[in-house]
Each structure stands twice: as structure tokens, then as C-alpha cells.
C-alpha positions as CSV (number, residue, x, y, z in Angstrom):
1,X,184.9,129.0,174.7
2,X,181.3,129.4,173.7
3,X,181.3,132.9,175.2
4,X,184.9,133.9,174.2
5,X,184.3,134.0,170.5
6,X,181.2,136.2,170.6
7,X,183.0,138.5,173.0
8,X,186.1,138.7,170.8
9,X,184.0,139.5,167.8
10,X,182.3,142.4,169.6
11,X,185.6,143.7,170.9
12,X,187.2,143.6,167.5
13,X,184.3,145.6,165.9
14,X,185.2,149.0,164.5
15,X,183.2,150.8,167.2
16,X,185.1,149.0,170.1
17,X,188.5,149.4,168.5
18,X,187.8,153.1,168.0
19,X,186.7,153.4,171.6
20,X,189.9,151.7,172.9
21,X,192.1,154.0,170.9
22,X,190.2,157.2,171.7
23,X,190.0,156.2,175.4
24,X,193.7,155.4,175.6
25,X,194.7,158.8,174.1
26,X,192.2,160.7,176.2
27,X,193.0,158.9,179.4
28,X,196.8,159.3,179.0
29,X,196.4,163.0,178.4
30,X,194.1,163.6,181.4
31,X,196.2,161.3,183.6
32,X,199.3,163.3,182.7
33,X,197.8,166.7,183.5
34,X,198.7,167.4,187.1
35,X,195.8,166.9,189.5
36,X,193.2,165.4,187.2
37,X,193.5,161.7,187.0
38,X,191.2,158.6,186.6
39,X,188.1,159.9,188.4
40,X,188.0,163.1,186.4
41,X,188.8,161.3,183.2
42,X,186.1,158.7,183.6
43,X,183.6,161.2,184.9
44,X,184.1,163.4,181.8
45,X,183.9,160.4,179.4
46,X,180.9,158.8,181.1
47,X,178.1,160.8,179.3
48,X,179.4,159.7,175.9
49,X,178.7,156.0,176.8
50,X,175.0,156.4,177.4
51,X,174.0,156.0,173.8
52,X,176.7,153.4,173.0
53,X,176.3,149.6,172.9
54,X,177.5,147.8,176.0
55,X,180.8,146.4,174.7
56,X,182.1,149.7,173.1
57,X,181.0,151.6,176.2
58,X,182.9,149.2,178.4
59,X,185.9,149.4,176.1
60,X,185.9,153.2,176.3
61,X,185.7,153.3,180.1
62,X,188.3,150.6,180.7
63,X,190.7,152.2,178.2
64,X,190.4,155.5,180.0
65,X,190.8,153.8,183.3
66,X,194.0,151.9,182.4
67,X,195.6,154.7,180.5
68,X,194.9,157.4,183.0
69,X,196.8,155.4,185.7
70,X,199.7,155.2,183.3
71,X,199.4,158.9,182.3
72,X,200.2,160.0,185.8
73,X,203.7,158.7,185.5
74,X,204.5,161.0,182.6
75,X,204.1,164.2,184.6
76,X,205.7,162.6,187.6
77,X,208.8,161.9,185.6
78,X,209.0,165.1,183.6
79,X,208.0,167.8,186.0
80,X,208.0,166.2,189.4
81,X,204.2,166.4,189.6
82,X,202.4,163.1,189.8
83,X,199.3,163.4,187.5
84,X,197.5,160.9,189.7
85,X,198.0,159.7,193.3
86,X,198.9,156.3,191.9
87,X,202.1,157.8,190.4
88,X,203.4,159.3,193.6
89,X,205.7,156.3,194.1
90,X,206.9,156.5,190.5
91,X,207.9,160.1,191.2
92,X,210.5,159.0,193.8
93,X,212.9,157.6,191.1
94,X,211.4,158.9,187.8
95,X,212.1,162.5,188.4
96,X,215.7,162.0,189.6
97,X,216.3,160.1,186.4
98,X,214.9,163.0,184.4
99,X,217.2,165.3,186.3
100,X,220.1,163.1,185.2
101,X,219.0,163.6,181.5
102,X,217.4,160.1,181.3
103,X,213.8,161.2,181.0
104,X,213.2,159.2,177.7
105,X,214.7,156.1,179.3
106,X,212.6,156.6,182.5
107,X,209.4,156.9,180.3
108,X,210.4,153.7,178.5
109,X,210.8,151.9,181.8
110,X,207.4,153.3,183.1
111,X,205.5,152.5,179.9
112,X,206.8,148.9,179.5
113,X,206.4,148.1,183.2
114,X,202.8,149.5,183.1
115,X,201.9,147.4,180.1
116,X,203.4,144.3,181.6
117,X,201.6,144.8,184.9
118,X,198.3,145.4,183.2
119,X,198.6,142.4,180.9
120,X,199.8,140.2,183.7
121,X,196.9,141.0,186.0
122,X,194.4,140.4,183.1
123,X,196.0,137.0,182.4
124,X,195.8,136.1,186.1
125,X,192.1,137.1,186.2
126,X,191.2,135.2,183.1
127,X,192.5,132.0,184.7
128,X,191.7,132.5,188.3
129,X,188.9,135.1,188.7
130,X,186.6,132.9,190.8
131,X,189.5,131.8,193.1
132,X,190.7,135.4,193.6
133,X,187.1,136.5,194.4
134,X,187.0,133.8,197.0
135,X,190.3,135.0,198.5
136,X,189.0,138.5,198.6
137,X,186.0,137.3,200.7
138,X,188.5,136.0,203.3
139,X,189.9,139.4,203.9
140,X,188.0,140.9,206.7
141,X,188.9,144.0,208.7
142,X,191.7,142.3,210.7
143,X,193.5,141.1,207.5
144,X,193.1,144.5,205.9
145,X,194.6,146.1,209.0
146,X,197.6,143.8,208.8
147,X,198.0,144.6,205.1
148,X,198.0,148.3,205.6
149,X,200.4,148.0,208.6
150,X,202.7,146.2,206.2
151,X,202.3,149.0,203.6
152,X,203.1,151.7,206.2
153,X,206.6,150.3,206.6
154,X,207.5,151.9,203.3
155,X,207.6,155.2,205.1
156,X,211.0,154.1,206.4
157,X,212.1,153.1,202.9
158,X,211.3,156.5,201.4
159,X,212.8,158.5,204.2
160,X,216.3,159.1,202.9
161,X,218.7,160.8,205.2
162,X,216.6,160.9,208.3
163,X,214.2,158.1,209.3
164,X,213.0,160.2,212.2
165,X,211.9,163.1,209.9
166,X,210.2,160.6,207.6
167,X,208.2,159.1,210.5
168,X,207.2,162.7,211.6
169,X,206.0,163.4,208.1
170,X,204.1,160.1,208.0
171,X,202.4,160.9,211.3
172,X,201.3,164.2,209.8
173,X,199.7,162.3,206.9
174,X,198.0,159.9,209.3
175,X,196.7,162.9,211.3
176,X,195.3,164.5,208.1
177,X,193.4,161.3,207.4
178,X,191.5,161.7,210.7
179,X,190.2,165.1,209.9
180,X,186.4,165.2,209.4
181,X,183.7,162.8,210.3
182,X,184.5,159.7,212.3
183,X,184.0,156.7,209.9
184,X,182.4,154.7,212.6
185,X,180.3,157.1,214.6
186,X,180.0,160.2,212.4
187,X,181.4,162.5,215.1
188,X,183.3,165.4,213.8
189,X,187.1,165.5,214.6
190,X,189.6,168.3,214.2
191,X,187.3,170.5,212.2
192,X,188.0,173.4,214.6
193,X,184.5,174.8,214.0
194,X,185.2,175.4,210.3
195,X,182.4,173.7,208.3
196,X,184.4,172.8,205.1
197,X,186.7,170.6,207.3
198,X,183.8,168.4,208.2
199,X,184.2,166.6,204.9
200,X,187.8,165.9,205.6
201,X,191.0,166.8,203.7
202,X,191.0,165.5,200.1
203,X,193.9,163.4,199.0
204,X,194.2,165.1,195.6
205,X,194.5,168.7,196.8
206,X,197.1,167.6,199.4
207,X,199.1,165.7,196.7
208,X,199.0,168.6,194.3
209,X,200.1,171.0,197.0
210,X,202.9,168.8,198.3
211,X,204.4,167.9,195.0
212,X,203.4,170.5,192.4
213,X,202.9,173.8,194.2
214,X,205.8,173.2,196.6
215,X,208.0,172.5,193.6
216,X,207.1,175.9,192.1
217,X,207.8,177.6,195.5
218,X,211.1,175.9,195.8
219,X,212.2,176.9,192.4
220,X,211.1,180.5,193.0
221,X,212.8,180.5,196.4
222,X,216.1,179.2,194.9
223,X,216.3,180.8,191.4
224,X,220.0,180.3,191.4
225,X,219.5,176.5,191.2
226,X,219.8,175.1,187.7
227,X,216.4,174.0,186.5
228,X,216.4,170.3,185.7
229,X,216.5,169.8,181.9
230,X,216.0,166.7,179.8
231,X,219.2,166.1,177.9
232,X,219.9,163.5,175.3
233,X,217.4,162.0,172.9
234,X,213.9,163.5,173.3
235,X,211.4,160.7,172.8
236,X,210.8,157.2,173.9
237,X,213.6,154.8,174.7
238,X,213.5,151.2,175.9
239,X,216.3,149.9,178.1
240,X,218.3,146.9,176.7
241,X,216.9,143.5,177.5
242,X,219.8,142.7,179.9
243,X,218.7,145.6,182.1
244,X,215.2,144.2,182.3
245,X,216.5,140.7,183.1
246,X,218.4,141.9,186.2
247,X,215.2,143.6,187.4
248,X,212.7,141.0,186.5
249,X,211.9,140.0,190.1
250,X,210.7,143.5,191.0
251,X,208.6,143.5,187.7
252,X,206.9,140.2,188.5
253,X,206.5,141.0,192.2
254,X,205.0,144.4,191.4
255,X,202.5,142.7,189.0
256,X,201.6,140.1,191.6
257,X,201.2,142.7,194.4
258,X,199.1,144.9,192.1
259,X,196.9,142.1,191.0
260,X,196.2,140.9,194.5
261,X,195.7,144.4,196.0
262,X,193.3,145.3,193.2
263,X,191.1,142.4,194.2
264,X,190.7,143.8,197.7
265,X,187.9,146.3,197.9
266,X,188.9,149.7,199.3
267,X,192.6,149.6,198.7
268,X,193.5,150.9,195.2
269,X,196.5,151.5,192.9
270,X,198.2,154.0,195.2
271,X,198.4,151.4,198.0
272,X,199.7,148.8,195.6
273,X,202.4,151.1,194.3
274,X,203.7,151.9,197.7
275,X,203.6,148.3,198.9
276,X,205.5,147.2,195.8
277,X,208.0,150.1,196.2
278,X,208.5,149.1,199.9
279,X,209.1,145.5,198.8
280,X,211.7,146.6,196.2
281,X,213.3,148.7,198.9
282,X,213.5,145.7,201.2
283,X,214.6,143.0,198.8
284,X,215.3,144.5,195.4
285,X,218.7,144.0,193.7
286,X,219.3,147.8,193.6
287,X,217.5,148.6,196.9
288,X,220.3,150.9,198.1
289,X,219.9,153.1,195.0
290,X,216.1,153.5,195.2
291,X,215.1,157.1,195.5
292,X,218.2,158.3,193.6
293,X,217.0,157.6,190.0
294,X,217.0,153.8,190.0
295,X,214.8,152.2,187.3
296,X,213.9,149.4,189.7
297,X,211.8,151.9,191.7
298,X,209.9,152.8,188.5
299,X,209.4,149.2,187.6
300,X,208.1,148.2,191.0
301,X,205.7,151.1,191.2
302,X,204.3,151.1,187.7
303,X,203.9,147.4,187.3
304,X,201.9,147.4,190.6
305,X,199.6,150.3,190.0
306,X,198.7,149.2,186.5
307,X,198.1,145.6,187.6
308,X,195.4,146.9,189.9
309,X,193.3,147.8,186.9
310,X,192.7,144.1,186.2
311,X,192.4,143.0,189.8
312,X,189.8,145.7,190.6
313,X,187.4,144.2,188.2
314,X,187.0,141.1,190.4
315,X,185.1,142.7,193.3
316,X,183.4,145.2,191.0
317,X,182.1,142.7,188.5
318,X,181.9,139.5,190.4
319,X,180.8,140.8,193.8
320,X,179.3,144.2,193.0
321,X,181.6,145.9,195.4
322,X,183.3,149.0,194.1
323,X,186.7,149.3,195.6
324,X,187.1,153.1,194.9
325,X,185.5,156.0,193.2
326,X,186.7,154.9,189.7
327,X,185.1,151.4,189.9
328,X,182.0,153.0,191.4
329,X,181.6,155.1,188.3
330,X,182.3,152.0,186.1
331,X,179.5,150.2,188.0
332,X,177.1,153.1,187.4
333,X,177.9,152.9,183.6
334,X,177.1,149.2,183.6
335,X,173.9,149.6,185.5
336,X,172.8,152.3,183.0
337,X,173.5,149.9,180.3
338,X,171.2,147.3,181.9
339,X,173.9,145.1,183.4
340,X,173.9,144.6,187.1
341,X,177.4,143.7,188.5
342,X,177.4,141.1,191.2
343,X,177.5,137.4,191.9
344,X,175.1,136.6,189.1
345,X,177.0,138.5,186.4
346,X,179.2,135.6,185.4
347,X,176.1,133.5,184.8
348,X,173.8,136.2,183.3
349,X,176.3,138.3,181.3
350,X,179.4,136.1,180.5
351,X,179.9,137.9,177.2
352,X,180.4,141.2,179.0
353,X,182.9,139.6,181.4
354,X,185.0,138.1,178.7
355,X,184.8,141.2,176.6
356,X,186.1,143.2,179.6
357,X,189.1,140.9,179.9
358,X,189.9,141.1,176.2
359,X,189.5,144.9,176.3
360,X,192.0,145.1,179.2
361,X,194.6,143.3,177.1
362,X,194.1,145.5,174.1
363,X,193.9,148.7,176.1
364,X,197.3,147.9,177.7
365,X,198.8,147.2,174.3
366,X,197.4,150.5,173.1
367,X,199.1,152.2,176.0
368,X,202.4,151.0,174.7
369,X,201.7,152.3,171.3
370,X,200.5,155.7,172.6
371,X,203.4,156.0,174.9
372,X,206.0,155.1,172.2
373,X,204.5,157.4,169.6
374,X,203.1,160.2,171.6
375,X,205.3,160.7,174.6
376,X,207.6,163.2,172.8
377,X,204.7,165.6,172.7
378,X,204.5,165.6,176.4
379,X,208.2,166.5,176.5
380,X,207.5,169.8,174.8
381,X,206.3,171.1,178.2
382,X,210.0,171.1,179.3
383,X,210.9,173.3,176.4
384,X,208.7,176.1,177.7
385,X,210.4,179.1,179.4
386,X,210.7,178.3,183.1
387,X,208.3,181.1,184.2
388,X,205.7,179.9,181.6
389,X,206.1,176.2,182.6
390,X,205.7,177.0,186.3
391,X,202.7,179.2,185.5
392,X,201.1,176.3,183.6
393,X,201.8,173.9,186.5
394,X,200.2,176.3,188.9
395,X,197.1,176.8,186.8
396,X,196.6,173.1,186.0
397,X,197.3,172.2,189.6
398,X,194.6,174.5,191.0
399,X,192.2,173.5,188.2
400,X,192.8,169.8,189.1
401,X,192.3,170.5,192.9
402,X,189.0,172.2,192.2
403,X,187.8,169.8,189.5
404,X,188.0,166.7,191.6
405,X,185.0,167.7,193.9
406,X,184.1,171.1,192.6
407,X,184.9,172.4,196.1
408,X,186.5,175.9,196.5
409,X,187.9,174.7,199.9
410,X,190.1,172.3,198.0
411,X,191.9,175.3,196.5
412,X,192.8,176.5,200.0
413,X,193.9,173.0,201.0
414,X,196.1,172.8,197.9
415,X,197.7,176.1,198.7
416,X,198.3,175.3,202.4
417,X,199.7,171.9,201.4
418,X,202.1,173.7,199.0
419,X,203.3,176.0,201.8
420,X,203.7,173.1,204.2
421,X,205.5,171.0,201.5
422,X,207.8,174.0,200.8
423,X,208.9,174.2,204.4
424,X,209.2,170.5,204.7
425,X,211.5,170.3,201.7
426,X,213.8,173.2,202.6
427,X,214.2,171.7,206.0
428,X,215.1,168.2,204.8
429,X,211.8,166.5,205.5
430,X,210.6,164.0,202.9
431,X,207.1,164.7,201.5
432,X,206.3,161.2,200.3
433,X,205.5,159.9,203.8
434,X,202.8,162.5,204.2
435,X,201.1,161.2,201.1
436,X,201.6,157.6,202.3
437,X,200.0,158.4,205.7
438,X,197.1,160.2,204.1
439,X,196.5,157.4,201.5
440,X,196.6,154.6,204.0
441,X,195.3,156.4,207.1
442,X,191.6,156.1,206.7
443,X,191.6,152.5,205.6
444,X,194.1,151.8,208.5
445,X,191.8,153.4,211.1
446,X,188.6,151.8,209.7
447,X,190.0,148.3,209.6
448,X,191.6,148.6,213.1
449,X,188.3,149.7,214.7
450,X,186.2,147.2,212.9
451,X,188.7,144.5,213.8
452,X,188.5,145.6,217.5
453,X,184.7,145.3,217.4
454,X,185.0,141.8,215.9
455,X,187.5,140.7,218.6
456,X,185.7,142.4,221.5
457,X,188.4,145.1,221.8
458,X,191.1,142.6,222.2
459,X,194.4,143.0,220.2
460,X,195.1,139.4,221.0
461,X,192.1,138.4,218.9
462,X,194.0,139.8,215.9
463,X,196.3,136.8,216.1
464,X,193.7,134.2,216.9
465,X,191.8,132.6,214.1
466,X,193.3,135.0,211.5
467,X,196.3,133.1,209.8
468,X,196.5,135.6,206.9
469,X,196.8,138.5,209.3
470,X,199.4,136.6,211.4
471,X,201.5,136.0,208.3
472,X,201.3,139.7,207.3
473,X,202.2,140.9,210.8
474,X,205.2,138.6,210.9
475,X,206.4,140.1,207.6
476,X,205.9,143.6,209.0
477,X,207.8,142.9,212.2
478,X,210.6,141.3,210.2
479,X,210.9,144.4,207.9
480,X,211.0,146.8,210.9
481,X,213.2,144.9,213.4
482,X,215.4,142.5,211.4
483,X,217.6,145.2,209.7
484,X,218.6,147.0,213.0
485,X,219.0,143.7,214.7
486,X,221.3,142.3,212.0
487,X,223.2,145.6,212.1
488,X,223.7,145.4,215.8
489,X,224.9,141.8,215.5
490,X,227.4,142.8,212.9
491,X,228.7,145.7,214.9
492,X,229.0,143.4,218.0
493,X,231.0,140.8,215.9
494,X,233.2,143.5,214.5
495,X,234.5,144.5,218.0
């Protein structure tokens, strides 16, 4: 407690409170704008932290981080365009709810689940940060490979109508993840002599093209189709408590998954969201309705991707290992402030550690306030004339595709991805598996090849001396083979 009180006093200072509020509003807005997201939001806000005291600067960065993850769900629900890759799973049920005139309710589900996941993960970290850090150290390449293999099973879950088409789309995503330099040897692959491809295909441009630009193309191609409109009360609406109580398992599971995945370096919120969604598809109470506008899908995805924000601080602060670009930027900000993240940080800067935990709780509570009071302003986008709305989506999409890396090639990637997404959609292929394959593909390949090196190129070695990996493989096999096996047994008994 000797460090908690000083940290609390610093967090409750006017400068820190103002930083939390400003960061939450800014992060939500940037996260909601198609194609921008957490990296852009934190990059833009980072210069403002240089002249600030350490705790207010940490408060500003963490508030932007948490709220930008949440903000992506707003555009995913309202205009079928995930503002961030983390919101791609939310898109699967959030937009169908909006099409049914339940956008306000969908936003309520997303906001409350986001806050619960964020607060849950922070509470877990406050109690068990050292233990979670120790568990993360036990995850080597073999265990990471097994985890990603489990995550890839959600391709079957999001492939409504045709599992074969879903797997084909997933393979396309995995192929895109292999374009560019080999992560182990540096050899160039599938660049076809075109220099910009040597850097690989960016996730953000592909995501923007598949969801946003293809959506515009589909609407232009089918102008006779009724444009989805939000009907009913415009604003923020929470579901009755009884609706939450019958979905509490997915809420808690998503929070646990997000907290755990966040601790693992190199995974991220998008991975957590898809794993949680796959789990809801496997064992959720309303698993048969997922993908058709079922709140359980929103709850599973949003609780998981926001829980990552707390978990990600364990490897970043305690181990000095940034799990992604966002936490790398956060580490840079701390180093500029004279604080070196790593194994000594808990001993040398405990006030900063406890302040970060307190800020995470307050930032998540601020998300609820901003969501409840400000979400109606985001709904104004749907009141625009359709040509104007589609034009805004196109402009913001290309700005976001370019702004991520400042690379003109990403504009071409976004356009091509839009054309590919358009043809996939009009031919009944799901687009979500492409994103899943691209999100997980590089980690999947790296962990596989590193694991083979560790086991002397023996797949058998993946099952020897790696009990965590064995458990994850067993769950994966059960998800893939038990349902068809049970179906076959039932058909045989029914004869």
C-alpha cells in the first residue's frame, strides 16, 4: 500500500484526469474513423506527452490506447467498416443488428462489454501480474503455434453457408501473410519482381479494402437494394439485466481470453477477439445465431479485445517486450520520460506501475461515459445522403490506408483488396476468413518454424515436453472433429 496511495494521488490530479478525458474522447473518435486505429491515434498524441510529467503522459497514452480499441466497434456496427482490426470480429454481429434497426442496442452491448473486459483484465493484473508474467515466459514457439492453430478454427465458425468457401478465403489470407521477406531467412517471397511487395501486404489496407471499399462497391453495384438504416431510438441503449445474465459466460470467457492473450507478446487484440468469437461459436448459448445479429457475438469479441489492453502491459512493463506496434510506441514514450520498462521496473518505478493500473480502470470507466453521452453524434453519419456517406467512407478509408505507414503502395493494396472483396461477396465467399488468415498467418508461420528448429525438425517434438501445447492441440482437434463425428453418430443411430 505504500506505493498505491502516492500513485492514486498522482492519477487524481487535475492534469491526469484531464489527460484521461481528452485521451478517451480523442481515442474513441480516431478509433471510429475507418482505417485509422490505435497506432495512428497514439502516434499522433505522442508528441504532446514529451513535456508532460510521467503520470499524466502515461494517462494520456493509456486512455487513447483503450478507447481507440473500443472506438473501432462504433464504425463496425454503424457502417460495416471496422475502424480497427480489433473490431473485425465485432463487425460479424454488430452490423447485422444495425440492419435490423438495433444499432443503439448493439452499441450498448459493445460499450458495456468493452468496459467490463478492460476493468476485468486490470483487476486480474493488479492481483496476479507477477504470476501472469511467469506464465508468459513459459510460452515458447511451440505453445504459440498451438494457440494460433486453435485460433484458426474460428474460420469454420464464421463461414456461414459454405465451410469450403470459408476455408478457401482463409487460405487466401494465409497466403497474403507470406508475401514479402521470409521472417527467418530474409529471402523474398511472392514479390514478383515488384519492389513495394518486398515489405509485405499490410493488414490495415487489406482490412479497409475488404470491408469498407467492397461495401461501397456492393452498394453501387446493387443500387436497388435498400440501404440499411438505423430505426428506433437514436442514441445509447443498454439491454435489460436478464439479457446480460443469460450471456454472462461469454462475457467472462472473453475477458479471460483477452487478459491471457494480451500477456503473450506478439499476439494482440485482433487475435483475442477471434479466439473469443470462436469459443462463443463453439459453446455459447446462442452459438447457432452468431453472425446473424446475435449480441453474444458482440459481447465475446468486445470483452476480449478490450481485455487485451490490460494484459499487454505485463510483457511491456514487466519484461520490456512490446507485443505490437502500439505497446512499442508506449515503451518509447516511457523511455523518453526516463523510465526503462523491464524486469527492474517493479522495483525501481513501482509508482508508475500502480498509476498505470489505476489509469486503466479510470480510462475504461471514461469509455462508458463517452460512449453513453457521445455515441449519438456518431450516428449522424447514417443521416447523410447515401452518396455523401459512401464518399466519406471512401475518402476516410484511403486516408487511413495511407496514414498507417505513409506508403502510396498501401492505396493500391486497399483498392485491390476492395475489388477482391467485392467479387468474394457477390459470389458468396465470406471475407472475414481472409482477415483471420492474414492476422494470424505470420505469427503462425514464425512459431511453426521456430518450433521445428527447437525440436530438430520433428513434429513429434511438439507433443513431447510441451504440456501446454498438447492441451491446446487437444482442444483444437476436438473443435474440428467432434462436431462431424457426433453428427455422423446421430445419423447412424437415426437409421
